[in-house]
LOVEXFI-92404 format. One record per residue (C-alpha): residue number from 1; residue in one letter; x, y, z. Coordinates in pm, 1 decimal, decimal comma, padded with zeros to 6 digits. Example, Ala and Ser with C-alpha at 12.3 -4.5 7.8 and 13.67 -1.06 7.14 Angstrom:
LOVEXFI-92404
+-----+----+----------+----------+----------+
|   i | aa |       px |       py |       pz |
+-----+----+----------+----------+----------+
|   1 |  A |  01230,0 | -00450,0 |  00780,0 |
|   2 |  S |  01367,0 | -00106,0 |  00714,0 |
+-----+----+----------+----------+----------+
//
This chain:
LOVEXFI-92404
+-----+----+----------+----------+----------+
|   i | aa |       px |       py |       pz |
+-----+----+----------+----------+----------+
|   1 |  M |  02848,5 | -00982,7 | -04694,9 |
|   2 |  L |  02511,0 | -01125,5 | -04765,0 |
|   3 |  N |  02568,8 | -01358,0 | -04455,6 |
|   4 |  M |  02643,7 | -01040,9 | -04241,5 |
|   5 |  L |  02338,0 | -00864,7 | -04363,0 |
|   6 |  Q |  02112,4 | -01174,1 | -04274,1 |
|   7 |  L |  02274,4 | -01195,0 | -03937,5 |
|   8 |  K |  02164,6 | -00839,6 | -03876,5 |
|   9 |  R |  01820,1 | -00896,2 | -03979,7 |
|  10 |  F |  01792,4 | -01198,7 | -03766,4 |
|  11 |  A |  01922,9 | -01014,4 | -03467,6 |
|  12 |  L |  01685,3 | -00716,1 | -03523,3 |
|  13 |  T |  01386,3 | -00961,5 | -03556,7 |
|  14 |  M |  01483,5 | -01130,6 | -03221,9 |
|  15 |  V |  01499,5 | -00790,6 | -03044,9 |
|  16 |  V |  01140,8 | -00690,9 | -03168,8 |
|  17 |  A |  00995,5 | -01025,6 | -03097,0 |
|  18 |  A |  01125,4 | -01001,2 | -02736,5 |
|  19 |  A |  01004,3 | -00649,4 | -02685,9 |
|  20 |  S |  00659,6 | -00768,3 | -02813,5 |
|  21 |  S |  00641,0 | -01062,9 | -02587,7 |
|  22 |  L |  00736,6 | -00844,3 | -02289,0 |
|  23 |  A |  00462,6 | -00598,8 | -02373,2 |
|  24 |  I |  00205,4 | -00865,8 | -02427,3 |
|  25 |  A |  00311,0 | -01038,8 | -02091,3 |
|  26 |  Q |  00280,4 | -00689,0 | -01903,1 |
|  27 |  S | -00047,3 | -00635,1 | -02056,7 |
|  28 |  S | -00182,5 | -00976,2 | -01961,4 |
|  29 |  E | -00055,7 | -00931,7 | -01600,5 |
|  30 |  S | -00229,4 | -00603,0 | -01549,0 |
|  31 |  S | -00566,5 | -00720,1 | -01712,2 |
|  32 |  T | -00561,9 | -01005,4 | -01453,6 |
|  33 |  Q | -00537,1 | -00776,4 | -01155,3 |
|  34 |  P | -00867,7 | -00673,8 | -00992,1 |
|  35 |  K | -00979,0 | -00342,8 | -01099,2 |
|  36 |  L | -01086,4 | -00110,5 | -00815,7 |
|  37 |  P | -01403,8 |  00086,0 | -00837,0 |
|  38 |  E | -01413,6 |  00462,8 | -00861,2 |
|  39 |  F | -01306,4 |  00559,9 | -00505,8 |
|  40 |  T | -01538,2 |  00801,8 | -00339,9 |
|  41 |  A | -01608,6 |  00897,0 |  00015,8 |
|  42 |  Q | -01883,8 |  00619,3 |  00024,9 |
|  43 |  T | -01686,4 |  00337,8 | -00146,2 |
|  44 |  P | -01728,1 |  00041,1 |  00091,7 |
|  45 |  I | -01429,9 | -00172,4 |  00180,8 |
|  46 |  D | -01414,7 | -00507,1 | -00023,0 |
|  47 |  K | -01322,4 | -00768,8 |  00258,0 |
|  48 |  S | -01339,2 | -01056,6 |  00007,7 |
|  49 |  N | -00983,8 | -01011,9 | -00100,2 |
|  50 |  K | -00708,6 | -00896,1 |  00152,6 |
|  51 |  V | -00497,3 | -00734,6 | -00109,8 |
|  52 |  I | -00784,8 | -00522,5 | -00238,6 |
|  53 |  E | -00873,4 | -00452,8 |  00131,1 |
|  54 |  A | -00547,3 | -00340,9 |  00227,3 |
|  55 |  E | -00522,1 | -00102,2 | -00065,4 |
|  56 |  E | -00864,7 |  00055,4 |  00000,6 |
|  57 |  V | -00797,2 |  00092,2 |  00366,9 |
|  58 |  A | -00473,0 |  00251,9 |  00297,4 |
|  59 |  K | -00645,4 |  00496,9 |  00052,7 |
|  60 |  K | -00900,0 |  00587,6 |  00325,2 |
|  61 |  L | -00636,7 |  00636,1 |  00575,5 |
|  62 |  A | -00464,8 |  00894,6 |  00359,2 |
|  63 |  N | -00789,5 |  01081,9 |  00388,6 |
|  64 |  P | -00796,9 |  01260,3 |  00725,4 |
|  65 |  V | -01178,9 |  01280,3 |  00729,4 |
|  66 |  A | -01260,3 |  00939,6 |  00591,3 |
|  67 |  N | -01592,0 |  00769,8 |  00667,5 |
|  68 |  M | -01410,9 |  00501,1 |  00885,6 |
|  69 |  V | -01323,5 |  00478,4 |  01236,6 |
|  70 |  S | -00910,9 |  00510,6 |  01285,1 |
|  71 |  V | -00711,0 |  00503,0 |  01605,2 |
|  72 |  P | -00356,0 |  00649,4 |  01539,8 |
|  73 |  F | -00082,1 |  00688,8 |  01802,1 |
|  74 |  Q |  00188,9 |  00914,1 |  01662,9 |
|  75 |  Y |  00537,9 |  00960,7 |  01812,8 |
|  76 |  N |  00753,3 |  01266,2 |  01732,0 |
|  77 |  Y |  01116,3 |  01338,6 |  01835,7 |
|  78 |  F |  01247,2 |  01690,8 |  01842,7 |
|  79 |  Q |  01588,2 |  01840,8 |  01936,2 |
|  80 |  N |  01788,2 |  02144,5 |  01958,7 |
|  81 |  M |  01543,8 |  02295,5 |  02192,8 |
|  82 |  G |  01594,2 |  02585,1 |  02440,7 |
|  83 |  S |  01811,6 |  02881,5 |  02445,8 |
|  84 |  N |  02129,2 |  02680,8 |  02411,4 |
|  85 |  G |  02002,8 |  02427,0 |  02184,8 |
|  86 |  Q |  02065,5 |  02141,9 |  02421,1 |
|  87 |  G |  01721,8 |  02034,4 |  02490,5 |
|  88 |  S |  01484,3 |  01768,8 |  02343,1 |
|  89 |  A |  01131,2 |  01643,2 |  02351,0 |
|  90 |  N |  00935,6 |  01338,5 |  02293,8 |
|  91 |  Q |  00576,2 |  01368,2 |  02187,8 |
|  92 |  L |  00286,1 |  01111,6 |  02173,1 |
|  93 |  I | -00032,7 |  01224,6 |  01989,5 |
|  94 |  F | -00371,6 |  01044,8 |  02015,3 |
|  95 |  Q | -00592,0 |  01141,1 |  01740,1 |
|  96 |  P | -00882,3 |  00914,5 |  01657,5 |
|  97 |  V | -01120,6 |  00981,1 |  01389,7 |
|  98 |  I | -01487,4 |  00901,5 |  01463,5 |
|  99 |  P | -01751,6 |  00954,1 |  01181,4 |
| 100 |  F | -02118,9 |  00982,7 |  01248,9 |
| 101 |  D | -02375,8 |  00872,2 |  00970,6 |
| 102 |  L | -02622,3 |  01166,8 |  00898,5 |
| 103 |  K | -02786,3 |  00958,8 |  00646,0 |
| 104 |  G | -02785,2 |  01031,8 |  00254,9 |
| 105 |  G | -02418,3 |  00986,3 |  00252,0 |
| 106 |  D | -02355,0 |  01297,7 |  00461,0 |
| 107 |  N | -02128,3 |  01259,8 |  00775,8 |
| 108 |  F | -02008,0 |  01442,0 |  01081,5 |
| 109 |  I | -01649,5 |  01388,0 |  01175,1 |
| 110 |  V | -01496,5 |  01429,5 |  01510,0 |
| 111 |  R | -01128,7 |  01436,6 |  01560,0 |
| 112 |  P | -01001,9 |  01502,8 |  01925,6 |
| 113 |  V | -00636,7 |  01545,3 |  01941,5 |
| 114 |  T | -00460,4 |  01479,1 |  02278,2 |
| 115 |  T | -00080,9 |  01547,6 |  02296,4 |
| 116 |  T |  00149,6 |  01442,6 |  02591,7 |
| 117 |  V |  00515,1 |  01556,6 |  02597,2 |
| 118 |  W |  00820,9 |  01451,8 |  02764,4 |
| 119 |  E |  01055,3 |  01750,0 |  02787,3 |
| 120 |  N |  01436,6 |  01701,6 |  02837,6 |
| 121 |  N |  01681,3 |  01958,4 |  02961,3 |
| 122 |  I |  01510,5 |  02250,4 |  02802,3 |
| 123 |  N |  01695,6 |  02552,1 |  02967,3 |
| 124 |  G |  01745,6 |  02308,1 |  03246,4 |
| 125 |  Y |  01384,6 |  02185,9 |  03280,7 |
| 126 |  S |  01282,4 |  01829,9 |  03241,2 |
| 127 |  A |  00927,0 |  01709,8 |  03296,9 |
| 128 |  Y |  00626,5 |  01526,6 |  03157,1 |
| 129 |  G |  00284,0 |  01705,5 |  03088,2 |
| 130 |  L | -00016,4 |  01722,8 |  02878,1 |
| 131 |  N | -00043,8 |  01986,7 |  02595,5 |
| 132 |  N | -00356,3 |  02162,0 |  02477,3 |
| 133 |  I | -00641,6 |  01924,0 |  02397,9 |
| 134 |  T | -00811,8 |  02001,3 |  02042,0 |
| 135 |  L | -01153,3 |  01902,4 |  01935,4 |
| 136 |  E | -01170,6 |  01925,2 |  01543,7 |
| 137 |  T | -01519,4 |  01861,4 |  01376,8 |
| 138 |  Y | -01621,7 |  01857,0 |  01009,6 |
| 139 |  Y | -01948,6 |  01829,5 |  00844,7 |
| 140 |  T | -01867,7 |  01647,6 |  00522,5 |
| 141 |  P | -02163,9 |  01628,1 |  00266,6 |
| 142 |  N | -02185,1 |  01367,3 |  00017,3 |
| 143 |  T | -02052,0 |  01493,2 | -00314,5 |
| 144 |  G | -02091,2 |  01192,6 | -00507,4 |
| 145 |  T | -01732,8 |  01213,2 | -00638,4 |
| 146 |  S | -01382,0 |  01182,1 | -00517,6 |
| 147 |  T | -01365,0 |  01528,2 | -00406,2 |
| 148 |  I | -01438,5 |  01577,7 | -00022,3 |
| 149 |  Y | -01492,7 |  01905,1 |  00159,2 |
| 150 |  G | -01600,5 |  01964,4 |  00527,3 |
| 151 |  F | -01615,7 |  02253,7 |  00779,7 |
| 152 |  G | -01702,6 |  02274,9 |  01140,4 |
| 153 |  P | -01617,6 |  02434,2 |  01475,8 |
| 154 |  I | -01302,1 |  02368,6 |  01664,1 |
| 155 |  V | -01212,2 |  02402,8 |  02033,7 |
| 156 |  V | -00876,6 |  02407,4 |  02208,8 |
| 157 |  T | -00835,2 |  02372,2 |  02585,8 |
| 158 |  P | -00574,0 |  02518,7 |  02801,7 |
| 159 |  S | -00265,1 |  02304,0 |  02870,7 |
| 160 |  G | -00259,3 |  02339,5 |  03252,3 |
| 161 |  S | -00101,9 |  02577,2 |  03509,1 |
| 162 |  S |  00263,5 |  02529,5 |  03433,0 |
| 163 |  G |  00281,0 |  02696,4 |  03093,5 |
| 164 |  H |  00568,0 |  02467,3 |  02980,2 |
| 165 |  F |  00367,2 |  02242,9 |  02749,9 |
| 166 |  G |  00145,1 |  02494,8 |  02563,7 |
| 167 |  S | -00086,3 |  02788,4 |  02585,7 |
| 168 |  Q | -00287,9 |  02829,8 |  02914,7 |
| 169 |  Q | -00564,5 |  03000,4 |  02702,4 |
| 170 |  T | -00894,7 |  02867,7 |  02571,8 |
| 171 |  G | -00932,0 |  02880,5 |  02201,5 |
| 172 |  G | -01220,8 |  02853,5 |  01963,1 |
| 173 |  G | -01273,9 |  02893,5 |  01587,0 |
| 174 |  I | -01367,2 |  02717,6 |  01262,9 |
| 175 |  T | -01203,3 |  02447,3 |  01064,8 |
| 176 |  G | -01212,2 |  02329,7 |  00704,5 |
| 177 |  V | -01073,7 |  02046,7 |  00483,2 |
| 178 |  L | -01072,4 |  01999,7 |  00104,2 |
| 179 |  L | -00927,2 |  01695,8 | -00074,7 |
| 180 |  D | -00941,6 |  01504,5 | -00377,8 |
| 181 |  R | -00821,9 |  01157,3 | -00507,3 |
| 182 |  T | -00685,3 |  01086,4 | -00861,3 |
| 183 |  G | -00569,8 |  00726,6 | -00904,5 |
| 184 |  Q | -00329,6 |  00642,7 | -00642,6 |
| 185 |  F | -00288,5 |  01002,9 | -00513,1 |
| 186 |  T | -00459,6 |  01183,6 | -00253,6 |
| 187 |  Y | -00398,5 |  01543,1 | -00203,5 |
| 188 |  G | -00548,8 |  01853,2 | -00027,2 |
| 189 |  G | -00520,6 |  02038,4 |  00290,6 |
| 190 |  I | -00678,6 |  02104,5 |  00636,3 |
| 191 |  V | -00692,3 |  02466,7 |  00775,2 |
| 192 |  Y | -00822,0 |  02615,1 |  01087,4 |
| 193 |  Q | -00836,1 |  02941,7 |  01253,0 |
| 194 |  T | -00872,6 |  02989,7 |  01629,4 |
| 195 |  W | -00922,8 |  03292,6 |  01849,8 |
| 196 |  S | -00836,1 |  03347,5 |  02217,2 |
| 197 |  M | -01160,3 |  03308,2 |  02432,4 |
| 198 |  G | -00982,2 |  03393,0 |  02764,2 |
| 199 |  G | -00696,3 |  03277,7 |  03000,8 |
| 200 |  N | -00329,4 |  03367,9 |  03069,6 |
| 201 |  G | -00139,0 |  03446,9 |  02750,2 |
| 202 |  A |  00203,3 |  03448,5 |  02897,9 |
| 203 |  S |  00305,2 |  03110,0 |  02761,5 |
| 204 |  G |  00140,8 |  03173,8 |  02423,0 |
| 205 |  T | -00197,8 |  03267,1 |  02281,3 |
| 206 |  Q | -00467,5 |  03088,9 |  02083,2 |
| 207 |  N | -00485,2 |  03353,0 |  01802,7 |
| 208 |  N | -00364,2 |  03105,4 |  01556,4 |
| 209 |  L | -00387,7 |  03009,8 |  01171,6 |
| 210 |  Y | -00296,3 |  02661,1 |  01114,3 |
| 211 |  W | -00269,7 |  02490,9 |  00765,9 |
| 212 |  Q | -00154,2 |  02137,2 |  00658,8 |
| 213 |  P | -00125,3 |  02078,7 |  00289,6 |
| 214 |  F | -00062,8 |  01710,8 |  00210,0 |
| 215 |  L |  00018,4 |  01483,0 | -00080,7 |
| 216 |  A | -00006,2 |  01091,5 | -00046,1 |
| 217 |  Y |  00053,3 |  00821,4 | -00281,0 |
| 218 |  V | -00082,5 |  00469,8 | -00215,1 |
| 219 |  T |  00053,0 |  00165,5 | -00407,5 |
| 220 |  H | -00138,7 | -00138,5 | -00502,9 |
| 221 |  S |  00056,7 | -00310,1 | -00232,9 |
| 222 |  A | -00068,7 | -00086,1 |  00038,8 |
| 223 |  W |  00245,7 |  00127,4 |  00075,4 |
| 224 |  T |  00188,4 |  00488,0 |  00142,1 |
| 225 |  F |  00414,8 |  00772,5 |  00072,5 |
| 226 |  T |  00324,6 |  01104,0 |  00236,0 |
| 227 |  I |  00466,8 |  01461,7 |  00242,3 |
| 228 |  N |  00299,5 |  01744,6 |  00413,9 |
| 229 |  T |  00371,6 |  02045,2 |  00643,5 |
| 230 |  Q |  00191,4 |  02130,2 |  00971,8 |
| 231 |  S |  00229,6 |  02503,7 |  00993,2 |
| 232 |  T |  00100,3 |  02754,3 |  01259,1 |
| 233 |  Y |  00104,0 |  03135,1 |  01241,8 |
| 234 |  N |  00062,0 |  03309,8 |  01561,4 |
| 235 |  Y | -00090,2 |  03662,1 |  01519,3 |
| 236 |  D |  00051,1 |  03796,4 |  01838,2 |
| 237 |  R |  00414,1 |  03688,2 |  01794,6 |
| 238 |  H |  00385,7 |  03760,9 |  01417,2 |
| 239 |  K |  00583,6 |  03452,2 |  01352,6 |
| 240 |  S |  00500,7 |  03102,9 |  01186,3 |
| 241 |  I |  00640,2 |  02748,5 |  01265,4 |
| 242 |  N |  00684,4 |  02535,8 |  00957,8 |
| 243 |  P |  00775,9 |  02172,8 |  01025,3 |
| 244 |  Y |  00792,4 |  01957,7 |  00694,0 |
| 245 |  N |  00732,8 |  01581,8 |  00708,2 |
| 246 |  F |  00792,4 |  01278,1 |  00506,8 |
| 247 |  T |  00673,8 |  00950,2 |  00596,8 |
| 248 |  V |  00631,9 |  00591,3 |  00467,4 |
| 249 |  G |  00373,0 |  00356,0 |  00590,8 |
| 250 |  K |  00274,8 | -00009,9 |  00510,7 |
| 251 |  L | -00068,0 | -00154,6 |  00591,4 |
| 252 |  Y | -00113,8 | -00493,4 |  00708,7 |
| 253 |  I | -00423,7 | -00690,0 |  00798,4 |
| 254 |  H | -00385,5 | -00888,1 |  01124,7 |
| 255 |  G | -00688,1 | -01099,7 |  01150,4 |
| 256 |  E | -00977,6 | -00871,8 |  01075,4 |
| 257 |  I | -00803,1 | -00549,6 |  01193,7 |
| 258 |  P | -00607,6 | -00360,5 |  00937,6 |
| 259 |  V | -00292,9 | -00184,2 |  01104,5 |
| 260 |  N | -00081,2 |  00072,6 |  00927,9 |
| 261 |  Y |  00285,7 |  00114,4 |  01039,6 |
| 262 |  T |  00460,0 |  00444,9 |  00951,8 |
| 263 |  F |  00792,3 |  00590,7 |  00992,2 |
| 264 |  G |  00947,3 |  00930,6 |  00862,1 |
| 265 |  V |  01156,1 |  01209,2 |  00919,0 |
| 266 |  S |  01069,3 |  01596,5 |  00983,3 |
| 267 |  Y |  01252,0 |  01903,5 |  00928,7 |
| 268 |  M |  01178,7 |  02236,5 |  01118,0 |
| 269 |  G |  01189,2 |  02506,6 |  00851,2 |
| 270 |  T |  01118,0 |  02791,7 |  01099,0 |
| 271 |  K |  01097,1 |  02758,3 |  01467,5 |
| 272 |  S |  00975,7 |  02944,3 |  01783,6 |
| 273 |  P |  01253,3 |  03103,8 |  02007,6 |
| 274 |  E |  01261,2 |  02802,1 |  02230,5 |
| 275 |  G |  01136,6 |  02559,1 |  01990,4 |
| 276 |  P |  01309,7 |  02268,6 |  01797,6 |
| 277 |  S |  01523,9 |  02320,2 |  01480,8 |
| 278 |  G |  01676,7 |  02091,6 |  01231,0 |
| 279 |  F |  01571,3 |  01725,8 |  01174,6 |
| 280 |  G |  01347,5 |  01506,2 |  01391,3 |
| 281 |  G |  01170,5 |  01161,7 |  01373,7 |
| 282 |  R |  00838,3 |  01039,6 |  01346,3 |
| 283 |  A |  00667,6 |  00693,3 |  01403,8 |
| 284 |  Q |  00299,2 |  00605,8 |  01406,3 |
| 285 |  I |  00085,9 |  00304,2 |  01434,9 |
| 286 |  T | -00294,1 |  00323,1 |  01317,4 |
| 287 |  F | -00568,7 |  00085,8 |  01382,4 |
| 288 |  A | -00849,9 |  00103,1 |  01137,7 |
| 289 |  F | -01206,0 | -00031,9 |  01169,6 |
| 290 |  P | -01368,0 | -00041,7 |  00826,8 |
| 291 |  K | -01755,8 | -00086,9 |  00845,7 |
+-----+----+----------+----------+----------+
//
């Protein structure tokens, strides 16, 4: 009986010792990892270490109005389009982010959005065309914290004469952004309101409210997991379109240029009468140019 008791005590001692060793090893490992600075809008990119640089660039890319030039090319696939649900569309969006330094930490951000569309068998119609071109601008004052906000005018151009690829009206309005970062998380939203400034409204008007809440998580190895919605409510149709997106990205540094590769899925929560429904796909490549 005594030997059995001693055996139990020995086993318990070994379990406690193993757990303690594991905790000490994890603590030692975490203490040897470089600690990133408090990440604000003005935090410079540290290029002395590729691992740190990748994480910092990935965090900045999670911010839609970061003080860094970025050039993304985004591809989207949509299905179940048209009155019979037999159509599909391929969409390519070019949306560079161009900051202008206003001194003192303030910035003026310009985001031109150009969208080209390949439509296939939408009510028997197949063609390639240019959608509306949107010019978003944001004045982002230096808050000295991880919180960023901005606002500015927005202009939307007509899409062309066919009416198949977007509204033929000109739009103008105001846009705003508010976001914060806590640890590895970046969260916030973009919102803008546009009003029609003239043009043919037969293929849709520019009286729209757009909102894009988002949540991104960036790992220390520069993986980014993002969930958002890009919703639009049209005041004339009294209807909103609500696509939900989930993407996974990984940032690599090729030579001196950081490049983020992103893949994901989308789901159309609600749709326009001829618009897509169900699941779709998304892929994106983003070139970053840190200062």
